[in-house]
SERO-4910 file (N, C-alpha, C, O; in steps of 0.05 Angstrom, whole numbers):
BEGIN
 pado doro    nc1    nc2    nc3   cac1   cac2   cac3    cc1    cc2    cc3    oc1    oc2    oc3
  Met    A    311     87    392    313     63    392    297     43    383    274     42    391
  Ser    A    303     30    371    287      5    353    269    -11    367    278    -18    389
  Asp    A    243    -21    362    234    -43    371    220    -56    349    195    -58    347
  Val    A    246    -68    327    247    -81    310    243   -108    312    267   -113    318
  Pro    A    233   -129    312    238   -150    317    261   -167    303    266   -164    279
  Thr    A    271   -180    315    295   -199    303    272   -218    284    248   -214    286
  Pro    A    284   -238    268    265   -261    257    274   -283    270    297   -292    273
  Thr    A    245   -295    280    256   -317    294    262   -349    280    258   -355    257
  Pro    A    271   -365    297    278   -388    276    255   -401    268    235   -405    282
  Gly    A    259   -410    238    236   -421    223    214   -400    226    194   -408    214
  Gly    A    210   -376    236    189   -358    219    202   -355    198    220   -369    190
  Pro    A    189   -332    187    197   -318    159    225   -306    160    244   -321    165
  Asp    A    227   -292    159    254   -272    155    264   -260    132    288   -262    125
  Ser    A    246   -247    119    240   -232    101    215   -217     95    193   -227     99
  Ile    A    218   -191     85    199   -170     86    194   -162     52    213   -153     39
  Val    A    172   -166     40    172   -149     11    155   -119     19    133   -121     31
  Leu    A    162    -98     14    147    -72     14    138    -60    -13    154    -51    -30
  Ile    A    119    -60    -15     95    -53    -36     90    -21    -35     82    -13    -13
  His    A     92      1    -58     86     31    -54     66     34    -66     56     17    -82
  Gly    A     55     55    -60     29     55    -81     31     74    -99     54     78   -108
  Leu    A     10     88   -109      8    110   -132     28    138   -129     22    149   -108
  Trp    A     45    150   -141     57    170   -143     86    167   -125    102    186   -124
  Met    A     90    144   -112    117    141   -108    132    113   -124    128    103   -146
  Thr    A    148    108   -107    176     90   -125    175     78    -97    162     83    -76
  Arg    A    200     55   -106    208     40    -83    237     58    -58    251     49    -40
  Leu    A    234     97    -73    255    101    -56    239    115    -26    250    121     -5
  Ser    A    212    117    -33    195    118    -13    193    106     12    186    119     32
  Trp    A    201     73     14    207     47     37    225     55     40    222     57     64
  Gln    A    260     68     34    285     72     43    283     65     74    293     46     86
  Pro    A    261     95     88    275     95    119    268     65    128    283     58    147
  Trp    A    250     46    120    239     18    134    259    -11    124    263    -34    132
  Val    A    267      6    103    284    -15     86    318    -14    109    329    -35    113
  Asp    A    326      7    117    340      5    135    336      9    162    347     24    178
  Arg    A    327      0    163    299     -4    195    297    -30    204    302    -39    227
  Tyr    A    288    -42    180    275    -73    181    306    -92    176    312   -111    190
  Ser    A    322    -80    153    354    -94    152    377    -92    175    395   -109    177
  Ala    A    372    -64    198    392    -76    214    379    -84    239    386    -80    262
  Ala    A    362    -96    231    349   -113    250    346   -144    243    335   -161    257
  Gly    A    360   -148    215    361   -165    211    351   -191    188    354   -215    184
  Trp    A    338   -172    178    312   -176    158    326   -174    133    343   -156    132
  Thr    A    323   -191    108    323   -180     87    298   -173     71    275   -181     72
  Val    A    311   -157     59    282   -126     51    286   -129     23    308   -129     13
  His    A    259   -131      4    256   -122    -17    238   -105    -23    217   -104     -9
  Thr    A    241    -88    -44    219    -70    -57    214    -76    -92    217    -67   -114
  Pro    A    206    -91    -81    202    -96   -122    190    -78   -128    175    -70   -110
  Glu    A    191    -65   -150    176    -37   -175    156    -51   -186    154    -75   -192
  Trp    A    139    -30   -186    113    -28   -208    122    -41   -240    144    -42   -250
  Pro    A    102    -49   -248    108    -46   -281    115    -27   -295     96    -11   -299
  Gly    A    136    -20   -305    144      0   -319    166     22   -301    178     39   -312
  Met    A    167     19   -278    184     38   -253    213     20   -248    226     24   -227
  Asp    A    218      8   -261    241      2   -258    267     16   -263    287      3   -270
  Arg    A    268     46   -260    285     55   -274    293     83   -248    283     87   -226
  Pro    A    308     91   -258    314    112   -243    288    133   -237    271    136   -255
  Ile    A    287    145   -217    269    162   -216    267    193   -240    247    204   -247
  Glu    A    287    198   -246    289    215   -261    280    210   -290    269    224   -307
  Glu    A    291    185   -289    279    170   -320    248    170   -321    235    179   -340
  Ile    A    235    156   -296    206    149   -299    194    187   -295    170    185   -298
  Arg    A    199    204   -293    193    234   -293    203    243   -311    189    263   -314
  Ser    A    215    243   -326    215    256   -357    198    240   -382    190    250   -402
  Asp    A    195    198   -372    180    187   -390    169    180   -374    181    165   -358
  Pro    A    143    185   -369    130    156   -356    113    142   -374     96    128   -364
  Ser    A    114    143   -387     92    132   -410     98     88   -415     83     72   -426
  Pro    A    119     84   -403    122     55   -394     88     47   -370     79     25   -363
  Met    A     82     65   -366     60     63   -344     37     64   -349     18     58   -334
  Asp    A     36     74   -372     10     84   -384    -21     71   -382    -44     80   -386
  Asn    A    -12     49   -377    -35     29   -383    -36     11   -354    -56     -4   -352
  Val    A    -20     11   -337     -8     -3   -325    -37    -11   -299    -40      5   -280
  Gly    A    -53    -30   -300    -69    -35   -278    -64    -48   -254    -40    -55   -253
  Val    A    -77    -54   -235    -90    -66   -208    -70    -99   -213    -52   -109   -200
  Gly    A    -86   -108   -241    -82   -135   -245    -51   -145   -247    -40   -162   -233
  Glu    A    -41   -127   -270    -11   -122   -279      7   -125   -251     23   -143   -247
  Val    A      0   -106   -235     26   -100   -211     22   -125   -193     40   -139   -185
  Val    A     -6   -128   -188     -9   -154   -171      2   -179   -182     10   -195   -164
  Asp    A      5   -188   -209      6   -203   -222     42   -204   -219     51   -224   -208
  Ser    A     60   -182   -227     79   -176   -222     95   -172   -200    118   -170   -207
  His    A     91   -170   -168     93   -173   -150     86   -209   -145    104   -222   -134
  Ala    A     61   -222   -153     61   -246   -146     85   -264   -161     91   -286   -152
  Ala    A     97   -255   -179    120   -286   -184    138   -271   -177    159   -283   -180
  Phe    A    141   -243   -165    166   -245   -141    175   -256   -119    198   -262   -113
  Ile    A    145   -260   -102    152   -274    -87    146   -307    -85    151   -322    -66
  Glu    A    138   -310   -103    140   -340   -113    168   -343   -119    178   -365   -119
  Ser    A    182   -325   -124    209   -338   -141    233   -334   -114    257   -337   -118
  Leu    A    220   -327    -85    241   -332    -66    234   -362    -59    222   -382    -67
  Pro    A    258   -348    -34    254   -384    -24    238   -399      9    240   -422     17
  Ser    A    224   -375     20    203   -376     29    185   -360     34    188   -343     17
  Lys    A    167   -353     47    136   -336     46    152   -313     63    163   -317     84
  Pro    A    151   -291     50    148   -265     62    134   -253     82    113   -267     84
  Leu    A    133   -234     98    113   -217    112    114   -192     82    136   -184     73
  Ile    A     97   -188     75     85   -170     50     67   -148     72     49   -147     89
  Met    A     85   -132     56     68    -97     70     63    -73     49     78    -69     30
  Gly    A     44    -60     54     33    -51     32     20    -19     31     -1    -16     43
  His    A     31      7     16     20     31     29     -3     41      4      6     44    -19
  Ser    A    -25     46      9    -35     54      2    -55     33    -24    -74     19    -16
  Phe    A    -47     33    -61    -57     27    -73    -33     -7    -69    -40    -29    -75
  Gly    A    -19     -3    -64      7    -31    -56     -5    -40    -20      5    -60    -10
  Gly    A    -22    -26     -6    -41    -49     11    -55    -60     -2    -59    -84      0
  Leu    A    -70    -40    -23    -95    -56    -26    -79    -90    -48    -95   -109    -49
  Val    A    -64    -93    -54    -51   -103    -76    -42   -128    -49    -54   -149    -44
  Thr    A    -19   -117    -35    -25   -130    -10    -51   -154      0    -47   -179      0
  Glu    A    -71   -146      5    -96   -160      1   -104   -181    -22   -122   -198    -20
  Leu    A    -89   -176    -42   -102   -188    -63    -69   -214    -72    -66   -235    -84
  Leu    A    -56   -202    -60    -27   -219    -52    -35   -241    -40    -30   -262    -51
  Leu    A    -50   -241    -14    -60   -246      7    -88   -280      0    -93   -304      4
  Asp    A    -95   -256    -10   -118   -275    -32   -110   -309    -50   -121   -330    -51
  Arg    A    -89   -300    -61    -74   -317    -70    -63   -332    -68    -52   -343    -86
  Leu    A    -62   -340    -40    -45   -352    -10    -18   -355    -11     -3   -374     -8
  Leu    A    -16   -324    -18     16   -312    -19     25   -300      9      8   -286     20
  Gly    A     52   -305     23     57   -292     41     52   -303     63     32   -318     64
  Ala    A     68   -299     83     60   -320    121     47   -296    137     41   -302    161
  Ala    A     41   -265    127     31   -244    143     21   -220    133     43   -209    131
  Gly    A      7   -204    126      5   -182    111      0   -157    127    -15   -161    146
  Val    A      5   -139    126      3   -112    127     -4    -93    112     13    -79    101
  Ala    A    -33    -86    108    -41    -60     90    -44    -31    100    -64    -26    112
  Leu    A    -30    -16     97    -30      9    101    -48     30     84    -45     40     62
  Ser    A    -66     32    102    -84     62     84    -87     44     57    -81     54     35
  Pro    A    -97     19     61   -107     11     27   -123     20     26   -140     24     43
  Ala    A   -119     28    -13   -142     28    -25   -163     11    -25   -161    -13    -21
  Pro    A   -193     28    -31   -213      3    -23   -216    -17    -54   -212     -9    -77
  Gly    A   -222    -40    -45   -230    -57    -49   -251    -68    -67   -255    -44    -72
  Lys    A   -265    -78    -80   -288    -86    -85   -312    -97    -66   -309   -118    -53
  Gly    A   -337    -82    -64   -342    -92    -41   -346    -66    -19   -360    -67      1
  Ile    A   -333    -47    -27   -335    -20    -11   -355      0    -27   -347      4    -50
  Tyr    A   -384     16    -19   -390     15    -40   -397     57    -38   -404     74    -55
  Ile    A   -394     57    -20   -399     94    -17   -371    105     -7   -363     97     14
  Leu    A   -356    123    -20   -330    136     -4   -339    162      5   -361    170     -4
  Pro    A   -327    176     23   -328    198     21   -321    222      7   -303    218     -9
  Pro    A   -328    240      9   -325    266     -5   -291    277     -6   -277    284    -26
  Arg    A   -282    275     21   -260    288     21   -238    253      8   -215    257     12
  Ala    A   -242    234      0   -223    219    -10   -234    226    -40   -218    222    -58
  Leu    A   -260    235    -46   -260    225    -81   -249    262    -86   -242    272   -107
  Lys    A   -250    273    -68   -241    300    -78   -202    301    -83   -188    316    -97
  Ser    A   -194    276    -62   -171    277    -70   -162    262    -97   -142    268   -111
  Ala    A   -181    242   -102   -172    230   -125   -183    248   -151   -188    235   -172
  Ser    A   -187    267   -150   -205    284   -166   -187    293   -201   -195    297   -224
  Pro    A   -163    291   -187   -131    298   -211   -145    279   -220   -168    283   -215
  Val    A   -142    258   -232   -142    232   -241   -177    221   -250   -184    216   -273
  Leu    A   -193    219   -228   -211    209   -242   -234    231   -253   -255    220   -259
  Lys    A   -235    261   -255   -245    281   -266   -241    279   -297   -260    285   -311
  Ser    A   -218    269   -307   -227    260   -334   -219    231   -345   -203    218   -332
  Pro    A   -232    220   -370   -241    201   -365   -221    178   -384   -222    153   -385
  Gly    A   -207    195   -397   -180    204   -411   -153    189   -396   -133    177   -403
  Asn    A   -166    196   -373   -139    190   -353   -131    165   -342   -112    157   -329
  Arg    A   -158    150   -356   -156    111   -350   -127    104   -365   -112     86   -356
  Lys    A   -118    122   -392    -98     97   -401    -67    118   -408    -49    116   -425
  Lys    A    -72    143   -382    -53    152   -377    -38    156   -358    -51    149   -339
  Thr    A    -11    167   -347     -6    178   -330     -7    203   -314    -10    225   -325
  Val    A     -6    202   -295    -18    230   -293      5    246   -258     13    237   -237
  Ala    A      5    259   -266     23    269   -237      7    305   -217     -1    327   -225
  Leu    A     11    294   -193     -3    317   -180     19    345   -172     41    347   -161
  Thr    A      7    359   -178     13    391   -163     30    388   -134     23    373   -116
  Pro    A     54    405   -135     54    407   -101     24    408    -82     18    395    -61
  Glu    A     10    427    -96    -12    433    -86    -27    417    -76    -35    422    -53
  Gln    A    -34    389    -91    -46    375    -90    -39    355    -81    -55    338    -73
  Phe    A    -14    352    -79      5    327    -66      0    334    -38     -7    315    -24
  His    A      2    363    -21      1    365      6    -37    361     10    -48    353     31
  Asp    A    -51    370    -16    -77    362      5    -78    337      7    -82    327     30
  Ala    A    -74    320    -14    -77    289    -13    -63    266     10    -73    249     25
  Phe    A    -28    275      2    -25    253     18     -3    263     34     17    249     35
  Ala    A     -1    291     49     19    313     65      6    325     83     19    342     95
  Asn    A    -13    323     88    -35    347     98    -25    353    126    -42    361    142
  Thr    A     -2    351    132     -1    344    171     28    357    168     43    355    187
  Leu    A     36    370    148     66    368    141     55    402    135     33    411    132
  Ser    A     88    421    136     74    447    120     70    437     99     65    414     91
  Ala    A     72    465     89     70    465     55    106    457     42    112    448     20
  Glu    A    125    463     64    154    466     58    156    440     64    171    431     47
  Gly    A    150    425     78    160    399     82    140    383     64    150    363     54
  Ser    A    119    389     61    108    375     42    120    381     12    108    370     -6
  Lys    A    134    392      7    155    399    -22    171    392    -18    181    392    -40
  Asp    A    184    384     -7    219    369     -4    204    349     -4    203    348    -28
  Val    A    185    324      6    169    310     11    167    298    -32    175    278    -45
  Tyr    A    155    316    -37    144    323    -70    170    320    -82    177    300    -93
  Asp    A    183    338    -80    209    330    -92    232    312    -96    251    310   -112
  Arg    A    225    302    -78    247    281    -65    230    254    -88    236    247   -111
  Leu    A    205    243    -69    196    232    -84    168    221    -95    156    199    -93
  His    A    162    244   -108    141    243   -131    146    230   -150    169    227   -158
  Val    A    117    218   -166    130    217   -199     98    216   -197     82    214   -179
  Pro    A     97    218   -235     68    203   -247     60    184   -238     76    169   -226
  Ala    A     33    178   -240     30    155   -232     12    142   -256     12    159   -274
  Pro    A      0    124   -263    -16    107   -271    -45    116   -277    -55     96   -267
  Gly    A    -63    127   -284   -106    129   -274   -109    106   -269   -122    102   -249
  Arg    A   -101     84   -284   -121     65   -287   -128     48   -260   -148     39   -250
  Pro    A   -112     47   -257   -113     32   -217   -143     49   -210   -166     40   -212
  Leu    A   -136     77   -201   -160     86   -187   -188     82   -200   -207     74   -187
  Phe    A   -188     90   -231   -213     75   -246   -229     61   -233   -252     62   -224
  Gln    A   -197     37   -236   -211     -1   -236   -230      0   -192   -248    -13   -181
  Ala    A   -211     22   -184   -221     24   -159   -249     31   -148   -264     23   -130
  Ala    A   -248     58   -171   -275     65   -169   -303     64   -169   -321     77   -158
  Phe    A   -302     39   -189   -317     35   -215   -314      3   -219   -316     -5   -242
  Ala    A   -310    -18   -194   -301    -43   -183   -329    -46   -170   -327    -63   -152
  Asn    A   -354    -37   -171   -376    -56   -164   -391    -53   -187   -413    -63   -189
  Met    A   -378    -35   -212   -396    -42   -230   -389    -61   -254   -399    -64   -276
  Asp    A   -366    -75   -236   -344    -88   -258   -349   -121   -251   -343   -132   -229
  Arg    A   -360   -131   -271   -365   -173   -251   -346   -179   -253   -342   -201   -243
  His    A   -323   -167   -268   -296   -179   -266   -264   -160   -260   -241   -159   -269
  Ser    A   -282   -148   -235   -255   -127   -236   -232   -144   -214   -235   -160   -196
  Pro    A   -205   -129   -226   -180   -135   -214   -184   -132   -193   -171   -149   -181
  Val    A   -200   -113   -175   -196   -110   -139   -215   -127   -128   -224   -122   -106
  Ala    A   -221   -145   -139   -240   -157   -121   -224   -187   -111   -207   -200   -123
  Phe    A   -236   -192    -88   -218   -214    -74   -248   -233    -53   -268   -225    -42
  Asp    A   -235   -257    -56   -255   -270    -36   -252   -267     -2   -236   -281     11
  Lys    A   -264   -255      7   -269   -239     33   -264   -263     54   -259   -257     77
  Lys    A   -266   -284     47   -271   -310     67   -251   -341     53   -256   -365     52
  Arg    A   -230   -325     45   -215   -349     34   -207   -361     50   -198   -347     68
  Ala    A   -206   -392     53   -195   -410     72   -166   -406     72   -154   -410     51
  Gly    A   -152   -399     94   -122   -413     90   -103   -389     84    -79   -389     85
  Arg    A   -124   -363     73   -111   -338     87    -94   -324     96   -101   -310    115
  Ala    A    -67   -323     88    -49   -305    116    -59   -287    139    -75   -270    132
  Pro    A    -54   -286    161    -65   -255    182    -63   -231    166    -44   -230    152
  Leu    A    -76   -216    166    -77   -187    160    -86   -171    178   -105   -174    193
  Leu    A    -66   -148    177    -63   -129    195    -70    -97    177    -49    -89    168
  Ile    A    -97    -76    170   -108    -66    161   -102    -44    176   -117    -38    195
  Val    A    -74    -24    171    -78      5    184    -90     28    167    -92     31    143
  Gly    A   -100     48    191   -108     69    176   -102     90    196    -96     85    219
  Ala    A   -104    123    183    -92    142    190   -117    157    199   -136    156    183
  Ser    A   -121    170    222   -143    193    229   -152    220    210   -172    233    205
  Lys    A   -119    222    202   -125    250    189   -117    247    153   -113    264    136
  Asp    A   -118    229    151   -119    209    118   -133    223    109   -154    225    122
  His    A   -129    243     79   -153    251     64   -154    232     37   -173    235     22
  Leu    A   -137    215     32   -133    201      6   -146    179     22   -159    195     35
  Val    A   -152    159     31   -157    141     45   -164    148     73   -148    144     91
  Pro    A   -186    157     75   -196    175    108   -197    137    122   -201    114    112
  Ala    A   -190    149    147   -190    128    168   -225    102    169   -227     79    178
  Ser    A   -246    119    157   -275    110    151   -268     94    137   -280     74    142
  Val    A   -251     91    115   -241     75     86   -229     54    101   -238     31     96
  Ser    A   -215     56    115   -195     39    129   -217     15    142   -218     -8    133
  His    A   -232     24    160   -256     10    176   -276     -8    152   -287    -30    154
  Lys    A   -276      6    133   -299    -12    106   -279    -37    104   -284    -61    108
  Ser    A   -256    -24     96   -242    -51     81   -224    -78    106   -216   -101    103
  Phe    A   -225    -59    131   -229    -82    156   -268   -101    158   -274   -124    166
  Asn    A   -285    -81    148   -308    -99    157   -309   -115    126   -322   -136    127
  Leu    A   -302   -110    108   -304   -138     93   -296   -163    102   -312   -180     94
  Tyr    A   -279   -173    114   -269   -190    123   -290   -204    156   -285   -225    168
  Lys    A   -303   -191    160   -325   -194    185   -331   -229    184   -333   -244    203
  His    A   -332   -235    157   -341   -265    155   -312   -283    159   -310   -307    167
  Ser    A   -296   -267    152   -271   -292    142   -254   -306    167   -250   -293    187
  Pro    A   -246   -334    165   -238   -348    180   -208   -348    188   -194   -364    200
  Ser    A   -203   -330    181   -170   -323    181   -165   -295    198   -184   -279    200
  Val    A   -141   -289    209   -136   -271    230   -140   -248    208   -134   -243    185
  Thr    A   -155   -236    229   -152   -200    221   -163   -186    232   -184   -191    242
  Glu    A   -146   -153    232   -147   -131    254   -143   -107    254   -119   -100    256
  Leu    A   -152    -99    252   -154    -63    254   -134    -56    273   -127    -67    294
  Lys    A   -122    -28    259   -113    -11    282   -107     19    270    -87     21    255
  Ile    A   -118     39    275   -120     68    269    -98     83    285   -100     84    309
  Phe    A    -75     94    269    -63    112    282    -74    140    290    -96    141    279
  Asp    A    -70    163    304    -78    180    310    -70    205    293    -49    195    285
  Gly    A    -71    225    284    -62    251    275    -37    236    254    -13    242    254
  Arg    A    -47    221    243    -28    215    216    -32    212    184    -40    190    176
  Ser    A    -30    223    174    -46    231    150    -37    204    126    -20    188    133
  His    A    -49    201    102    -33    190     82     10    185     83     23    164     80
  Phe    A     14    196     85     43    194     84     59    189    113     80    198    122
  Leu    A     31    163    124     38    159    146     64    138    150     73    130    171
  Cys    A     72    132    125    104    119    120    123    134    121    145    125    125
  Gly    A    117    165    119    143    185    122    144    198    134    166    208    140
  Glu    A    120    207    144    117    238    160    118    224    192    105    206    201
  Pro    A    147    246    208    144    240    231    138    222    244    117    213    235
  Gly    A    146    211    260    132    181    276    133    156    266    129    135    277
  Trp    A    140    165    232    135    140    219    155    112    242    157     91    229
  Glu    A    160    112    255    183     91    266    166     70    274    167     46    270
  Glu    A    141     92    291    131     71    307    108     60    291     95     46    308
  Ile    A     96     59    269     81     50    255    101     23    242     98     -1    239
  Ala    A    117     38    237    140     10    224    146    -14    239    144    -38    233
  Asp    A    155     -2    262    152    -25    295    136    -37    296    140    -61    301
  Tyr    A    107    -27    292     84    -38    299     77    -63    282     71    -86    288
  Ser    A     81    -51    258     70    -68    237     85    -94    237     76   -116    240
  Val    A    114    -86    233    127   -110    237    132   -142    263    138   -165    260
  Ser    A    126   -126    288    110   -134    306     92   -150    302     95   -174    300
  Trp    A     75   -141    302     38   -148    298     53   -178    280     51   -200    290
  Ala    A     64   -175    258     64   -192    222     86   -215    241     82   -238    234
  Val    A    106   -213    259    114   -231    269     92   -244    295     78   -264    295
  Lys    A     95   -231    308     78   -240    327     49   -261    314     46   -283    326
  Ser    A     36   -256    296     18   -268    276     36   -296    269     29   -320    270
  Thr    A     51   -289    265     63   -332    251     77   -333    266     98   -338    255
  Thr    A     82   -331    300     93   -338    317     71   -367    325     48   -361    324
  Pro    A     77   -396    332     53   -406    343     50   -408    368     69   -401    383
  Ala    A     27   -416    379     25   -404    411     42   -435    431     35   -459    428
  Pro    A     58   -428    445     74   -444    471     54   -470    478     60   -486    496
***
């Protein structure tokens, strides 16, 4: 049974879902189906260079070779600005960080950042997170390349709560090579005066934001989600944190994803509903 609220009269009636690295819009399809069934208009705009069938992305990922966070944010901002009204924005991993950056531009009626990649201002990352990102960060040459994960690396970083066989099934259906540049931009953000992952933590008028973490996430451990939340401790806008126990980085697709999908949209609707 679905606990997805229907759009409220006069409130947002559309949702924009933004995926992260090593995934495409296909990773959101269960959420699209669930939200659409409740009456929402759901959009899944792709990253630059990825608006192609997954087979084409896998066979030739070169159009993404130098895509960075700035290009992804600009592309999604243009899409959101073309909509007739402000949508709810939800993003996973680097899509979560993109969600935060879009809200910083005063876009969206509310935002949900699911295991968001770290923005500027987070200075210490746990060894577990660095290990999961090492397939890209270990070589400076990957900054301008797309990098695929092996099935074993994907299992460790993304889907560690699944069996090896279950993770391999997800890998075969959804994994694509990813541009390395966003990981370098996040990893070295605090050394970059004009970092594309920097935003105003005290932005006036910013839409409500929910940060969601996962207790068994290897790529973005729950401690990093806490740090992302703490960046907003002086924000005048609503900011909340929710940690889901026993979930991996694949919290949007592993068993029990429905609970997270329902909680996310319910929180967003509540945050945009005026008090009686």
